[in-house]
C-alpha atoms as an extended CHARMM CRD file, in Angstrom:
* protein
*
       251  EXT
         1         1  MET       CA             89.1620000000      109.4630000000      118.0610000000  PROA      1               0.0000000000
         2         2  TYR       CA             90.7040000000      105.5040000000      118.2550000000  PROA      2               0.0000000000
         3         3  GLN       CA             88.1800000000      103.3420000000      120.5070000000  PROA      3               0.0000000000
         4         4  PRO       CA             89.4210000000       99.8950000000      119.2710000000  PROA      4               0.0000000000
         5         5  ALA       CA             87.3860000000       97.1130000000      119.4490000000  PROA      5               0.0000000000
         6         6  TYR       CA             88.1740000000       94.8640000000      122.6010000000  PROA      6               0.0000000000
         7         7  LYS       CA             88.9890000000       92.3120000000      120.8250000000  PROA      7               0.0000000000
         8         8  ARG       CA             91.6300000000       94.0650000000      118.9770000000  PROA      8               0.0000000000
         9         9  LEU       CA             93.2700000000       94.6540000000      122.0820000000  PROA      9               0.0000000000
        10        10  ALA       CA             94.6730000000       90.4540000000      122.4090000000  PROA      10              0.0000000000
        11        11  LYS       CA             96.6510000000       91.2240000000      118.6630000000  PROA      11              0.0000000000
        12        12  LEU       CA             98.4760000000       93.8410000000      120.5340000000  PROA      12              0.0000000000
        13        13  THR       CA            101.7050000000       93.9220000000      122.3190000000  PROA      13              0.0000000000
        14        14  ALA       CA            100.5170000000       93.6400000000      126.6550000000  PROA      14              0.0000000000
        15        15  ILE       CA            101.9170000000       94.3660000000      129.8430000000  PROA      15              0.0000000000
        16        16  GLU       CA            100.0310000000       91.5670000000      132.1900000000  PROA      16              0.0000000000
        17        17  LEU       CA            100.1560000000       92.1020000000      136.5370000000  PROA      17              0.0000000000
        18        18  ASP       CA             97.6670000000       92.3190000000      139.2380000000  PROA      18              0.0000000000
        19        19  ARG       CA             96.8420000000       95.4020000000      140.9510000000  PROA      19              0.0000000000
        20        20  GLU       CA             98.6080000000       95.0340000000      143.7960000000  PROA      20              0.0000000000
        21        21  LYS       CA            102.3330000000       94.9750000000      141.8510000000  PROA      21              0.0000000000
        22        22  ALA       CA            100.6670000000       98.6460000000      140.3680000000  PROA      22              0.0000000000
        23        23  ASP       CA            100.1740000000      100.3900000000      143.7870000000  PROA      23              0.0000000000
        24        24  GLU       CA            103.6060000000       98.6580000000      144.7760000000  PROA      24              0.0000000000
        25        25  LEU       CA            105.7260000000      100.1730000000      141.5710000000  PROA      25              0.0000000000
        26        26  ARG       CA            103.4870000000      103.6150000000      141.6720000000  PROA      26              0.0000000000
        27        27  ASP       CA            104.4320000000      103.7560000000      145.6460000000  PROA      27              0.0000000000
        28        28  TYR       CA            107.7010000000      102.8590000000      144.8350000000  PROA      28              0.0000000000
        29        29  PHE       CA            108.2490000000      105.5310000000      141.8180000000  PROA      29              0.0000000000
        30        30  TRP       CA            106.6030000000      107.7450000000      143.7690000000  PROA      30              0.0000000000
        31        31  SER       CA            109.1030000000      108.3980000000      147.0550000000  PROA      31              0.0000000000
        32        32  HSD       CA            111.7150000000      107.9370000000      144.0740000000  PROA      32              0.0000000000
        33        33  LYS       CA            109.9810000000      110.6880000000      141.9610000000  PROA      33              0.0000000000
        34        34  PRO       CA            110.4070000000      109.2200000000      138.6140000000  PROA      34              0.0000000000
        35        35  PRO       CA            110.3750000000      111.7240000000      135.6370000000  PROA      35              0.0000000000
        36        36  GLU       CA            106.8300000000      112.9910000000      134.3660000000  PROA      36              0.0000000000
        37        37  ILE       CA            107.9000000000      112.6410000000      129.9010000000  PROA      37              0.0000000000
        38        38  LEU       CA            107.8760000000      109.2170000000      129.3610000000  PROA      38              0.0000000000
        39        39  PRO       CA            109.3020000000      108.0680000000      125.8140000000  PROA      39              0.0000000000
        40        40  PRO       CA            107.5740000000      106.1280000000      123.6860000000  PROA      40              0.0000000000
        41        41  LEU       CA            107.3000000000      102.3070000000      124.7540000000  PROA      41              0.0000000000
        42        42  PHE       CA            105.2760000000      101.4870000000      121.6670000000  PROA      42              0.0000000000
        43        43  ASP       CA            103.1670000000      102.5270000000      118.9850000000  PROA      43              0.0000000000
        44        44  GLU       CA            100.5060000000      101.2320000000      120.8550000000  PROA      44              0.0000000000
        45        45  TYR       CA            100.7460000000       98.3130000000      123.6560000000  PROA      45              0.0000000000
        46        46  VAL       CA             97.5860000000       97.4260000000      126.4930000000  PROA      46              0.0000000000
        47        47  ILE       CA             98.3990000000       97.6410000000      130.0530000000  PROA      47              0.0000000000
        48        48  ARG       CA             96.6290000000       94.1460000000      131.1790000000  PROA      48              0.0000000000
        49        49  ILE       CA             95.1330000000       94.5870000000      135.1140000000  PROA      49              0.0000000000
        50        50  THR       CA             93.8110000000       91.4080000000      137.1690000000  PROA      50              0.0000000000
        51        51  TYR       CA             92.4930000000       92.5200000000      140.4140000000  PROA      51              0.0000000000
        52        52  SER       CA             91.9600000000       90.1490000000      143.7390000000  PROA      52              0.0000000000
        53        53  ALA       CA             89.5350000000       89.5850000000      145.6880000000  PROA      53              0.0000000000
        54        54  GLU       CA             91.9410000000       90.5590000000      148.7020000000  PROA      54              0.0000000000
        55        55  TRP       CA             92.2820000000       93.6780000000      146.7130000000  PROA      55              0.0000000000
        56        56  ILE       CA             88.7290000000       94.0480000000      146.0380000000  PROA      56              0.0000000000
        57        57  GLN       CA             87.8210000000       93.3710000000      149.6520000000  PROA      57              0.0000000000
        58        58  LYS       CA             90.4960000000       96.3540000000      151.1260000000  PROA      58              0.0000000000
        59        59  ASN       CA             89.5830000000       98.4820000000      148.6790000000  PROA      59              0.0000000000
        60        60  PHE       CA             86.0210000000       98.7520000000      147.6760000000  PROA      60              0.0000000000
        61        61  GLY       CA             84.6030000000       96.5930000000      150.8090000000  PROA      61              0.0000000000
        62        62  GLY       CA             84.1910000000       93.0660000000      148.4440000000  PROA      62              0.0000000000
        63        63  GLN       CA             82.9620000000       94.9780000000      145.3830000000  PROA      63              0.0000000000
        64        64  LEU       CA             84.6880000000       96.7580000000      142.2520000000  PROA      64              0.0000000000
        65        65  PRO       CA             82.6480000000       99.5620000000      141.1420000000  PROA      65              0.0000000000
        66        66  LEU       CA             80.8180000000       97.9730000000      137.4160000000  PROA      66              0.0000000000
        67        67  GLY       CA             81.3820000000       94.3390000000      139.4620000000  PROA      67              0.0000000000
        68        68  SER       CA             85.0200000000       94.2620000000      137.8820000000  PROA      68              0.0000000000
        69        69  THR       CA             87.8600000000       92.1700000000      138.6980000000  PROA      69              0.0000000000
        70        70  SER       CA             89.8000000000       92.9250000000      135.3320000000  PROA      70              0.0000000000
        71        71  GLN       CA             90.9020000000       96.0340000000      133.6760000000  PROA      71              0.0000000000
        72        72  GLU       CA             92.9790000000       96.8910000000      130.3940000000  PROA      72              0.0000000000
        73        73  ILE       CA             94.5190000000      100.0560000000      129.3710000000  PROA      73              0.0000000000
        74        74  TYR       CA             94.9340000000      100.5430000000      125.6110000000  PROA      74              0.0000000000
        75        75  VAL       CA             98.4270000000      103.1590000000      124.7580000000  PROA      75              0.0000000000
        76        76  CYS       CA             98.6350000000      104.7780000000      121.6980000000  PROA      76              0.0000000000
        77        77  HSD       CA            100.8380000000      107.3770000000      120.6070000000  PROA      77              0.0000000000
        78        78  ASP       CA            100.0050000000      109.6150000000      117.6030000000  PROA      78              0.0000000000
        79        79  THR       CA            103.3350000000      111.8820000000      118.3500000000  PROA      79              0.0000000000
        80        80  PRO       CA            106.2170000000      110.9870000000      121.1360000000  PROA      80              0.0000000000
        81        81  THR       CA            104.7190000000      113.3560000000      123.3230000000  PROA      81              0.0000000000
        82        82  LYS       CA            100.8520000000      112.7270000000      122.5940000000  PROA      82              0.0000000000
        83        83  THR       CA             99.1420000000      109.7650000000      124.1350000000  PROA      83              0.0000000000
        84        84  TYR       CA             95.8290000000      108.8490000000      124.3270000000  PROA      84              0.0000000000
        85        85  LEU       CA             94.5420000000      106.2190000000      126.9720000000  PROA      85              0.0000000000
        86        86  LEU       CA             91.2490000000      103.8490000000      127.0270000000  PROA      86              0.0000000000
        87        87  SER       CA             90.2080000000      102.2370000000      129.9770000000  PROA      87              0.0000000000
        88        88  TYR       CA             88.1370000000       98.6150000000      129.4100000000  PROA      88              0.0000000000
        89        89  MET       CA             86.3850000000       97.2660000000      132.4320000000  PROA      89              0.0000000000
        90        90  GLU       CA             85.5320000000       93.2740000000      132.3310000000  PROA      90              0.0000000000
        91        91  GLY       CA             85.6980000000       93.9050000000      128.5920000000  PROA      91              0.0000000000
        92        92  LYS       CA             83.5880000000       97.2130000000      128.7580000000  PROA      92              0.0000000000
        93        93  LYS       CA             84.8180000000      100.8080000000      126.8350000000  PROA      93              0.0000000000
        94        94  GLN       CA             85.2150000000      103.1090000000      130.5940000000  PROA      94              0.0000000000
        95        95  VAL       CA             87.4470000000      106.0940000000      129.6580000000  PROA      95              0.0000000000
        96        96  GLN       CA             89.6980000000      108.4780000000      127.1610000000  PROA      96              0.0000000000
        97        97  VAL       CA             91.9930000000      110.3390000000      128.1060000000  PROA      97              0.0000000000
        98        98  THR       CA             94.5380000000      112.2290000000      126.1180000000  PROA      98              0.0000000000
        99        99  PHE       CA             97.1420000000      114.7450000000      126.9270000000  PROA      99              0.0000000000
       100       100  ASP       CA             99.8840000000      116.0360000000      125.3140000000  PROA      100             0.0000000000
       101       101  TYR       CA            103.6090000000      116.7350000000      127.0640000000  PROA      101             0.0000000000
       102       102  ASN       CA            104.1070000000      120.3180000000      125.7350000000  PROA      102             0.0000000000
       103       103  ASP       CA            100.2190000000      121.2680000000      127.2200000000  PROA      103             0.0000000000
       104       104  THR       CA            101.7210000000      122.0840000000      130.4600000000  PROA      104             0.0000000000
       105       105  VAL       CA             99.9030000000      124.7800000000      133.2100000000  PROA      105             0.0000000000
       106       106  GLU       CA            101.3100000000      126.2280000000      136.1630000000  PROA      106             0.0000000000
       107       107  ASP       CA            100.4970000000      126.4900000000      139.3770000000  PROA      107             0.0000000000
       108       108  ASP       CA            100.4970000000      129.0660000000      142.4040000000  PROA      108             0.0000000000
       109       109  LYS       CA            103.6310000000      127.8340000000      143.3970000000  PROA      109             0.0000000000
       110       110  GLY       CA            105.2640000000      127.9790000000      139.5320000000  PROA      110             0.0000000000
       111       111  ARG       CA            105.5690000000      124.1130000000      139.3320000000  PROA      111             0.0000000000
       112       112  LEU       CA            104.9020000000      122.2830000000      136.0860000000  PROA      112             0.0000000000
       113       113  SER       CA            101.1160000000      120.1290000000      135.7360000000  PROA      113             0.0000000000
       114       114  LEU       CA            100.0550000000      117.7690000000      132.8070000000  PROA      114             0.0000000000
       115       115  ARG       CA             96.5410000000      118.9830000000      131.2970000000  PROA      115             0.0000000000
       116       116  TYR       CA             94.8850000000      116.4500000000      129.7850000000  PROA      116             0.0000000000
       117       117  ASN       CA             91.1760000000      115.9420000000      128.4330000000  PROA      117             0.0000000000
       118       118  VAL       CA             88.8390000000      113.0920000000      129.6180000000  PROA      118             0.0000000000
       119       119  GLU       CA             85.2720000000      111.3530000000      128.1000000000  PROA      119             0.0000000000
       120       120  THR       CA             83.3990000000      108.3170000000      129.5350000000  PROA      120             0.0000000000
       121       121  LEU       CA             82.2190000000      106.6080000000      127.3550000000  PROA      121             0.0000000000
       122       122  MET       CA             79.5360000000      105.1440000000      129.5230000000  PROA      122             0.0000000000
       123       123  PRO       CA             76.1450000000      107.2370000000      130.9890000000  PROA      123             0.0000000000
       124       124  ILE       CA             77.3760000000      110.2950000000      132.7050000000  PROA      124             0.0000000000
       125       125  THR       CA             75.2350000000      109.2850000000      136.3840000000  PROA      125             0.0000000000
       126       126  ALA       CA             76.8370000000      106.0920000000      136.7350000000  PROA      126             0.0000000000
       127       127  TRP       CA             79.6060000000      109.2770000000      137.7760000000  PROA      127             0.0000000000
       128       128  ALA       CA             78.7400000000      110.2090000000      141.3190000000  PROA      128             0.0000000000
       129       129  SER       CA             80.7190000000      113.3460000000      140.3500000000  PROA      129             0.0000000000
       130       130  ASP       CA             82.7740000000      115.3120000000      137.9580000000  PROA      130             0.0000000000
       131       131  ASP       CA             85.4740000000      115.0750000000      140.7260000000  PROA      131             0.0000000000
       132       132  GLU       CA             84.8900000000      110.9240000000      140.6810000000  PROA      132             0.0000000000
       133       133  LEU       CA             85.9400000000      111.4330000000      136.6700000000  PROA      133             0.0000000000
       134       134  HSD       CA             88.9840000000      112.8680000000      137.1790000000  PROA      134             0.0000000000
       135       135  GLN       CA             90.2490000000      110.9310000000      139.7700000000  PROA      135             0.0000000000
       136       136  GLU       CA             89.1200000000      107.5490000000      137.8070000000  PROA      136             0.0000000000
       137       137  ALA       CA             91.1350000000      109.7630000000      134.8550000000  PROA      137             0.0000000000
       138       138  ASN       CA             94.3870000000      110.3220000000      137.3720000000  PROA      138             0.0000000000
       139       139  ASP       CA             94.7130000000      106.7530000000      137.9830000000  PROA      139             0.0000000000
       140       140  ILE       CA             94.3660000000      105.4720000000      134.1670000000  PROA      140             0.0000000000
       141       141  ILE       CA             97.7870000000      108.4270000000      133.9220000000  PROA      141             0.0000000000
       142       142  ASN       CA             98.9880000000      106.7680000000      136.9360000000  PROA      142             0.0000000000
       143       143  LEU       CA             98.8470000000      103.2410000000      135.8400000000  PROA      143             0.0000000000
       144       144  TYR       CA             99.8450000000      103.9840000000      132.6410000000  PROA      144             0.0000000000
       145       145  ARG       CA            102.8900000000      106.2040000000      133.8190000000  PROA      145             0.0000000000
       146       146  TYR       CA            104.7160000000      103.2640000000      136.6480000000  PROA      146             0.0000000000
       147       147  VAL       CA            104.0360000000      100.2610000000      135.0830000000  PROA      147             0.0000000000
       148       148  THR       CA            106.0530000000      102.3430000000      131.6730000000  PROA      148             0.0000000000
       149       149  PHE       CA            108.1840000000      103.4070000000      133.5680000000  PROA      149             0.0000000000
       150       150  TYR       CA            108.7290000000      100.1130000000      135.6010000000  PROA      150             0.0000000000
       151       151  LEU       CA            109.5430000000       98.7110000000      131.6140000000  PROA      151             0.0000000000
       152       152  LEU       CA            111.2650000000      101.4740000000      130.2850000000  PROA      152             0.0000000000
       153       153  TYR       CA            114.0860000000      101.4180000000      132.5900000000  PROA      153             0.0000000000
       154       154  TYR       CA            114.1970000000       98.1900000000      134.8540000000  PROA      154             0.0000000000
       155       155  ARG       CA            114.0790000000       95.4300000000      132.5010000000  PROA      155             0.0000000000
       156       156  PRO       CA            116.2680000000       94.8630000000      130.2450000000  PROA      156             0.0000000000
       157       157  ASP       CA            113.9600000000       92.1880000000      128.1890000000  PROA      157             0.0000000000
       158       158  VAL       CA            112.7290000000       94.9680000000      126.9810000000  PROA      158             0.0000000000
       159       159  GLU       CA            114.2730000000       95.9590000000      123.4260000000  PROA      159             0.0000000000
       160       160  TYR       CA            112.1110000000       98.2540000000      120.9820000000  PROA      160             0.0000000000
       161       161  ALA       CA            113.5370000000       99.3510000000      117.7200000000  PROA      161             0.0000000000
       162       162  ASP       CA            112.3060000000      101.2500000000      115.0010000000  PROA      162             0.0000000000
       163       163  ARG       CA            110.0650000000       99.7640000000      112.1340000000  PROA      163             0.0000000000
       164       164  PRO       CA            111.1620000000      100.5740000000      108.6930000000  PROA      164             0.0000000000
       165       165  VAL       CA            109.2410000000      102.2600000000      106.7940000000  PROA      165             0.0000000000
       166       166  SER       CA            107.1800000000      101.2090000000      104.4140000000  PROA      166             0.0000000000
       167       167  ARG       CA            105.5620000000      102.7440000000      101.1970000000  PROA      167             0.0000000000
       168       168  SER       CA            102.0890000000      102.9980000000      102.2730000000  PROA      168             0.0000000000
       169       169  SER       CA            103.8320000000      104.4990000000      105.7320000000  PROA      169             0.0000000000
       170       170  ARG       CA            106.0330000000      107.1280000000      104.2720000000  PROA      170             0.0000000000
       171       171  PRO       CA            105.9680000000      110.9120000000      105.9460000000  PROA      171             0.0000000000
       172       172  ARG       CA            102.8850000000      112.6660000000      105.2590000000  PROA      172             0.0000000000
       173       173  THR       CA            103.5280000000      115.8180000000      104.1130000000  PROA      173             0.0000000000
       174       174  ASN       CA            101.4760000000      118.8340000000      105.5960000000  PROA      174             0.0000000000
       175       175  ARG       CA             99.1910000000      120.5450000000      103.3220000000  PROA      175             0.0000000000
       176       176  GLY       CA             99.6020000000      123.5470000000      105.6830000000  PROA      176             0.0000000000
       177       177  THR       CA            102.7800000000      124.1840000000      106.1160000000  PROA      177             0.0000000000
       178       178  GLY       CA            104.3990000000      121.6980000000      102.6910000000  PROA      178             0.0000000000
       179       179  LYS       CA            106.4290000000      120.2080000000      105.6660000000  PROA      179             0.0000000000
       180       180  GLN       CA            107.0120000000      116.1450000000      105.8600000000  PROA      180             0.0000000000
       181       181  THR       CA            105.5210000000      114.8590000000      109.0760000000  PROA      181             0.0000000000
       182       182  ASN       CA            108.0380000000      112.4010000000      110.5930000000  PROA      182             0.0000000000
       183       183  THR       CA            106.1810000000      109.1680000000      111.1060000000  PROA      183             0.0000000000
       184       184  PHE       CA            106.8590000000      107.0150000000      114.3280000000  PROA      184             0.0000000000
       185       185  VAL       CA            106.5920000000      103.6160000000      114.8530000000  PROA      185             0.0000000000
       186       186  LEU       CA            107.6610000000      101.2190000000      117.4600000000  PROA      186             0.0000000000
       187       187  ARG       CA            107.7760000000       97.5810000000      117.8710000000  PROA      187             0.0000000000
       188       188  SER       CA            107.8500000000       95.0320000000      120.1660000000  PROA      188             0.0000000000
       189       189  LYS       CA            110.3600000000       92.3060000000      119.4220000000  PROA      189             0.0000000000
       190       190  VAL       CA            108.4640000000       90.0660000000      122.8640000000  PROA      190             0.0000000000
       191       191  ARG       CA            104.0240000000       89.6220000000      122.3920000000  PROA      191             0.0000000000
       192       192  ARG       CA            103.5920000000       89.5140000000      126.3580000000  PROA      192             0.0000000000
       193       193  TYR       CA            104.9430000000       90.3820000000      129.2930000000  PROA      193             0.0000000000
       194       194  SER       CA            104.3380000000       90.0650000000      132.4690000000  PROA      194             0.0000000000
       195       195  ILE       CA            105.5890000000       91.6780000000      136.2090000000  PROA      195             0.0000000000
       196       196  ASP       CA            105.5410000000       88.7270000000      139.0190000000  PROA      196             0.0000000000
       197       197  ARG       CA            104.7950000000       90.0050000000      142.3990000000  PROA      197             0.0000000000
       198       198  HSD       CA            107.4150000000       89.7520000000      143.6950000000  PROA      198             0.0000000000
       199       199  GLU       CA            109.8690000000       91.5700000000      141.3620000000  PROA      199             0.0000000000
       200       200  ILE       CA            111.5670000000       94.6410000000      142.6660000000  PROA      200             0.0000000000
       201       201  PRO       CA            112.8930000000       97.5080000000      140.9570000000  PROA      201             0.0000000000
       202       202  THR       CA            116.8160000000       97.0270000000      140.8350000000  PROA      202             0.0000000000
       203       203  GLU       CA            119.2720000000       99.3440000000      138.7880000000  PROA      203             0.0000000000
       204       204  ARG       CA            120.8440000000       98.2460000000      134.5840000000  PROA      204             0.0000000000
       205       205  ASN       CA            124.8180000000       97.5640000000      134.9680000000  PROA      205             0.0000000000
       206       206  TYR       CA            126.2380000000       98.7060000000      131.7820000000  PROA      206             0.0000000000
       207       207  ARG       CA            128.9610000000       97.1000000000      130.7460000000  PROA      207             0.0000000000
       208       208  LYS       CA            129.2540000000       96.0780000000      126.8650000000  PROA      208             0.0000000000
       209       209  PHE       CA            131.2720000000       97.2180000000      124.3910000000  PROA      209             0.0000000000
       210       210  ALA       CA            128.2880000000       98.8610000000      122.4370000000  PROA      210             0.0000000000
       211       211  TRP       CA            124.4560000000       99.3010000000      123.8860000000  PROA      211             0.0000000000
       212       212  SER       CA            121.1240000000      100.5860000000      122.6990000000  PROA      212             0.0000000000
       213       213  VAL       CA            120.2290000000      103.8690000000      123.8090000000  PROA      213             0.0000000000
       214       214  ARG       CA            116.3310000000      104.3400000000      124.6140000000  PROA      214             0.0000000000
       215       215  GLY       CA            114.5700000000      107.1960000000      123.1910000000  PROA      215             0.0000000000
       216       216  HSD       CA            114.4690000000      110.2920000000      125.0920000000  PROA      216             0.0000000000
       217       217  TYR       CA            113.4160000000      113.8510000000      125.5190000000  PROA      217             0.0000000000
       218       218  ARG       CA            115.6490000000      116.6710000000      125.0280000000  PROA      218             0.0000000000
       219       219  ARG       CA            113.9190000000      120.4580000000      125.1960000000  PROA      219             0.0000000000
       220       220  GLY       CA            114.7030000000      122.6270000000      122.8850000000  PROA      220             0.0000000000
       221       221  LYS       CA            115.7020000000      126.4760000000      123.1770000000  PROA      221             0.0000000000
       222       222  ASN       CA            112.3900000000      126.8060000000      122.1890000000  PROA      222             0.0000000000
       223       223  GLY       CA            111.0430000000      125.1570000000      125.2050000000  PROA      223             0.0000000000
       224       224  LYS       CA            109.3160000000      122.4370000000      123.1460000000  PROA      224             0.0000000000
       225       225  LEU       CA            110.4180000000      119.1670000000      123.4790000000  PROA      225             0.0000000000
       226       226  ILE       CA            112.4310000000      117.1780000000      121.3020000000  PROA      226             0.0000000000
       227       227  TYR       CA            112.5730000000      113.7510000000      120.6700000000  PROA      227             0.0000000000
       228       228  ILE       CA            116.3500000000      111.2180000000      120.3870000000  PROA      228             0.0000000000
       229       229  THR       CA            115.2010000000      108.7590000000      118.5430000000  PROA      229             0.0000000000
       230       230  PRO       CA            116.8650000000      105.1890000000      119.8160000000  PROA      230             0.0000000000
       231       231  HSD       CA            120.5600000000      104.6270000000      118.1780000000  PROA      231             0.0000000000
       232       232  GLN       CA            123.1780000000      102.6280000000      119.2570000000  PROA      232             0.0000000000
       233       233  ALA       CA            126.1750000000      103.9160000000      121.1000000000  PROA      233             0.0000000000
       234       234  ARG       CA            129.6600000000      102.8480000000      121.7590000000  PROA      234             0.0000000000
       235       235  ARG       CA            133.1360000000      102.8990000000      124.1080000000  PROA      235             0.0000000000
       236       236  ARG       CA            136.1210000000      104.2520000000      122.6040000000  PROA      236             0.0000000000
       237       237  SER       CA            138.7180000000      102.0470000000      122.2870000000  PROA      237             0.0000000000
       238       238  SER       CA            141.9240000000      102.2320000000      123.9440000000  PROA      238             0.0000000000
       239       239  GLY       CA            144.0930000000      103.5160000000      120.7430000000  PROA      239             0.0000000000
       240       240  GLU       CA            140.7040000000      105.5430000000      119.3890000000  PROA      240             0.0000000000
       241       241  ARG       CA            140.9300000000      108.9960000000      120.6650000000  PROA      241             0.0000000000
       242       242  ALA       CA            138.4930000000      111.6010000000      120.6610000000  PROA      242             0.0000000000
       243       243  ALA       CA            137.7750000000      114.0020000000      117.9290000000  PROA      243             0.0000000000
       244       244  PRO       CA            139.9550000000      116.9030000000      118.8220000000  PROA      244             0.0000000000
       245       245  ARG       CA            137.7860000000      120.3290000000      119.7470000000  PROA      245             0.0000000000
       246       246  LYS       CA            138.3580000000      123.1200000000      116.5030000000  PROA      246             0.0000000000
       247       247  TYR       CA            138.8460000000      126.3560000000      117.9560000000  PROA      247             0.0000000000
       248       248  VAL       CA            138.5790000000      129.3630000000      115.6970000000  PROA      248             0.0000000000
       249       249  ILE       CA            141.3130000000      132.9270000000      116.3190000000  PROA      249             0.0000000000
       250       250  LYS       CA            139.0080000000      135.9320000000      116.1120000000  PROA      250             0.0000000000
       251       251  THR       CA            141.5750000000      138.7580000000      114.6380000000  PROA      251             0.0000000000
C-alpha cells in the first residue's frame, strides 16, 4: 500500500483546522444528513488537525492517547470510488483505512452501510480491544468525510480542475480485458486551506452566466456508481432556444 513518509506530507495540498472545529462540523452535518458518497476533492491531500489543551482536558482528562497533540490524515484516491486513508499522530503512522463506495453491506433494516478495511501500523497491544481500533477507524473516516464535505460544498475558494494527461500518465491497458483504465488525477490551485474556528457553513449563490460543476456520482442501471467528471455549465441566453425534442411516430 502507499504509506508515504511523513516528510512527504509537507509537499501535499493541506487542509488545516483544530479539533474543536472538526467536531463542530461533524455535529452540524450529522443533523443535516450529508451525502454518504463524496466525490474526490483532490487526487491526494492531507488533513492536518491540531488538538488544544482545552480539548484534550475535556475529552481525555488532560492526555491524548500516545501523548499526541497533532494529527495528519493522508487521503489518496485510486479511483473516484476507492479511498485510502492513513492517520499519523505526532508524525508516526497509526492506522490505515481503505474502502470502496461500491462495496456496501445491508443491515437488518435494509439500510446500506459502508464496508471498510482497517489495519493498525502500531503494535496490537497499543489498543485495548478490537472495538477501540474500529472506533479509531470510524473517527478517521468521519474526519475525512465532514472536512472534505465542507470544502466541497461550502468554500467558494476551493476549485479544482483536471490535470492534462502527460505521456507518463496516459490511460493504462488492463491486460485481462484489453480495455483501457481511466486515470483520475485532480490538482489543487492552492497549496494550503485553513478552516477558521469562527466559520459557519453557508450555502453558495450562483449568479454567473457560466459556472463550474464539481464532480459527482450517479448510480447506473447496473447499480454501480458512475463518476461525472467536473465540467462547465452555462445558462442559455434569452434568444437561445433549447434543442427541440424529437418524436418518433410508429406506424
